[in-house]
N, C-alpha and C positions, 0 to 999 in steps of 0.2 A: 492372416496371420498365423504363428505358429504361438500357441498359448504355453507358457510354462507354469509350474506350479505356483510361482512367485506372481505372476501376471494374474492368476485367477484370485489368489488370496488378497492381492492389492485391492482388486475391484470390488470383492465382497466386502472388505474392510470397510471401504467408504460408504457404504449402504446407510444412511443416516437413521432409519427407522428399524427398531429393534422388536424383538418379541414382547418386551415389558411394556412398549408404547401402545400396543393393541390388547394388552391383558389387563383383567381385573387383579389377577394375582399369578405369580411364579412362585411355587412353593414346594418344598420336599414331605416326603410322606412320613409315617410313622418311624419314629427311631428303630434302628435294626437292633438294638439291645434295650431289654427293660426287666426288671425283675419278675413281673407278671405279664410278659408278652404272651399272649394267647393266640398262638398259631395253631389251628385245628385242622386235622386230616380226617376226611369224610371215608366211610368203609369202602371195599373193593367195589360196591355197587354203585358208588357215588350218587348215592341217595340222600337228599337234603334232609330226611327224617331218621337217618341212620345215626349211629354211634359218632360222637366226634372224638379224637384223642389230641388232648391238648398238651402242649410242651412248655415247660418253664425254661426259658432261655438259658437261666444260669445254672441251674442245678439238675437240669435233663430229667425233670421227672416226667414219667409218661402215665396219665391216669385216665382210663377210659370211663366216659359218662354218657348217659343215655339221655338223648333229646334235648341237648342244651338249647334255652329259649332261643327262637329264631329270630326274635326282634333285636337282640344283641349281637348276631352272628352275620358277618360281612364276607363275601368273596375276597380273597387274599391274591395278590399278584407281588412277584418279586422278580429280580432282575435274571433268575437262572434260566428262564424260558423266553423263546421268541416272542414278542408282543409286537409284532408289525401291522399297523391298521387296526387289527380286532384284538380287543382283550382276549387272551388265551384262556380257557376254561381251565379250571384248577380244582384239585380235590381238597384244597385248603380253605379254611373259613377263620375270620379272624374277630375275637370278641372284644366288643367296645360297650363297656358298662356305663355309658352314658345315654342321656335324653337328648335327642335333637328337637329344638324348641319351635322352629318354624319353617318355611317353605321358601323363604328368599334365596337369593343367590348365596349371600352371606349368612350362614346360618348362626344362631344363639344357640348354646347347648350347656348341659350341666351334668355332673357327675352322679350318678347315684350312691346315696349314703349306704352303708352297710345294712342297717335295718331295713331299709326301704328295698334294696336288693334283695334282701333275705326274704321278705314278704312276696315281692313282685316276680323274682326269678329266682327260686329257692336251688335248682340245679347248677345255675351259674354261681351263685353264693357258696356252695357247697364245693364247687371245684376250685374257687378261689381260696377257700379256707384251707382245704387240702393242700394246696401249693405253697401257701404261706406256712402250715406246718412243717413243710419239707424243705423250706428255705433256710431253716436255722437262724433266722433273726432272732435279736436280744428282745426287740420290743414284743411284749405278750399281747396287748391289744390289736386289734383289728379294725382299721379304719381306711378311708377312701384313699389315702396317700399312698397305700400299699399296692393299688391297683390304677393308679392315674398314669395316663401318659406323661413321659418327660417333656414333650412338646405337644399340646394340645392344637396348635393353629390348623393342623390339618382337618379338625374337625369342622372348622368354619365352611368348609366345602364338601363335606360329606352330601351324598345325594344331590349334589349339583354337576350337571354335565361338564366333563373336563377331558384334556389329552392327558395321557399318561405316558411318560417317557422314561424307558429304561435303558441301560447301557450293558449289553453282554459283550460279544466282540465288536459291536459298533453301536451307536446310538439309533433306538427304535421307537417310534411313537405309536399309540394305538388311541382309538378315541372311545371313551366311556359315556355313552348318552346319557345313562341314568346316575351316573357318578357313584354308585354304590361300591365301587372296588376299593379297598384298603390296599397300599402299596408300601413296600419299603425299598431302600436303595434305588429310589428313582424320583421322578420330579412332576408335579401336576402343574397343569395349565387352564386355568379359568379365562376364557376370552370375554372382552366386552360386547363383541358383535357375535350371536350365536350362530349367524350364517357363514362365518369364516371357518369354522370347526375342521371342515373336510379340506378346504384349502390348505390350511396350516398343517394339518397331519399328512397330507401329499408332500409338503415341501420339507418336512422334518425327516421324511422317508426317503428322499431323494439324494441324488449323487451330490448334490450342493452341499449336504450336510456334512460329506466326508471332509471338506474342508475347514470344518468348525475349529477342531483342535488348534491348527495352527492360527486361526482368528483370534482364538483365546489368548494364544502367546503374544501376538504382535498388539494386542490391546492390553497387555499387563495382567492378564488375568492368571493368577497361580492356578496351575495345573497340580490337584492332588491326586489325581488318578481316578478319582470317582466323580461323577456326574452330581452337580448340585444346582440349586435354584440361580445363585449369582452369575453363573455361567450361562444358562440359558436365558436369562433375560438379555444379553448381549446378542442373542442369535439375530441375524440381519434378515428382515422381513421386506420383500419386494412384491407389489402386486401388479398383474399384466395390465397394460395399456387399455387393452380391449376385454369388456366384460364377458364377452363370448369365450374368449381364452379361460378366465378364471371359473366360468361354469362348466367347460369341459373337464378342467382338472379337478373340480370338486366333485363332478359326476364319477370320473374314474376312480377316485378315492374312495367313494361309495361302492363302487364294482370289486375294489380289493378289499374293502372290509368285508363283503359278503364271501368273495372267494377265499380268502384266508380263514374265515370262519368256517366254512364248508370243508376246506382242506383238513383243518385240525379236527374235525368231527369225521370226516371220511377214511381217516387213518384205519379204522377198525372194519370198514366195509371194501377198502381197497378200489374206491371209484376214481379212474383216472381223469387227466384233463386238468386239473386245477392248476399245477404248477406252470404248466405252458401259456395258460390264459393269464396268469399272474404276471408273468415275464411279459408277456405281449403288452398289457396295459401299463406296466411299470414303465417300460421303454418309452411309449409314448407320453407318458406324465413326465418323464425324466427330459424328454426333449422340450415340452412347453416350458417346463420349470428353469430349465437351461437358457432357453430362448428370453426368458422373462428377466431373470437375473443377469445374463452377461451379453447376448448375441443380439437380440432384437432380429433377426434375419431369417425367420423361417417362414418358408414358401406359404403365401394366403391359401393356396389351393388346398394344402394339407389341412388347414385350419377349417375351412369350409366342408371338406370331407368328414373331418371329425365331429364338428358340430352337427351335420345333418345325421349322424348316426349315434352318436353318443350323448343319450338323453338320459334322465333320471326324472321318475316320478317324484310327487311330493310326499308319498309313503315311506314307511321305513323300510323297504324291501331288504336293504342290506342285513336286516337282522331277521329275515326270514330263513326256514328250513327247507323252503320250496326247491326240490331238486331241478325243476323246469326252469328256473332262473339261470342255471348253468347253461342249458341249451340256449337260452336266448343271448346270453354273453359270446358264446361262441359264435352264434349267427352274425352278432354285431362284428365281431372281428373278421368273419368272411366277408360281409359286405365291404368293410373299411379296405381290404386288401384286394377285392375285385371291383373296385371303384375305377372307372376307365381312366380317370385323372390322376390316380394315386402313382403309378408308374412313371407320370410326368413330373412329380413334383421334385422341386431341387432342394437338395440338402447340402448345406454347406461344409465344407472339410473341416470347418472350426467345431462342428458336432462331434464328430468322430475325434477329433484332436482333443477337445476339453474333455469328455467322457473317458477317454483312454488315461489322460493325465489324473483325473480324479481316482479312477478306479485301480490303476497300476501303480502309483506311488506307494513306496515301501513307509512313506510318512503318514498316510492317510489309511 
């Protein structure tokens, strides 16, 4: 059949399970504006021991400090850079003058009071004092309210693995396995089942996600022009009928985390091959997700070929910097394409039709 935009959206809108159903929490990051928003840039050497330049978002004060205490500094991510599958390295750090009190999924936390901050973290204290003096506030005394986050709910899941979803030209999801990144203009997702992170990350980066704005509209969600947690909670989630399909998609997601990380790091070295492999594995993942959500008509031979070749070890290879892994992923691609049965696999015309509709529509 010919699949129109309306056909696709209607099918996706009827999926009863949503991201909220499988999540412990879907939440927004730090507020984009705060009197003492501590977004700090590293030196050109990108050394974590180097000086930080902290900017107060309201007064635009720029003060250079040496070695702000590392215990308070977290890597910072915003929606201005592409963050697909892998969190992109950034020169920025974010100051959180809070103590995280436990190692549970949902954390307890408390803010450091000024005298305690002065004793334990004198450089951070001096930084905050100088910003306060520049802010021209009428209140002379210095207390924790001056540097407290407007919304602290984000802190419950600091140091907890999560998916970070940002929206640049389109929605993009990256998996943060340590949960240390502070993010603004984005949404974090903590899943109830940690084994699902790679599969869900793949779905959120697939062509299916291009239909999501239309789904919001049909479900009566007000589109404010920016991504928020209420929107993401309604994202439809479907899992493959066959566990083997979910395993292959999850393994490809791990491949794509590695490839995107390496591509980001390889810019300075001009090592070729990353984008070609990214495109190849994303195409396979797209087909499997599309079949899971809509068609259920993929040739079983293709899945057999993929399952035979696409495997992932239990170790965190996707966060390795070993360039030899690139050679291994190239070899997997070669083995898939050269398989005697690969050319015999039947691809329904629906796949081409649906992918073209999702990618070419001016609405999405």
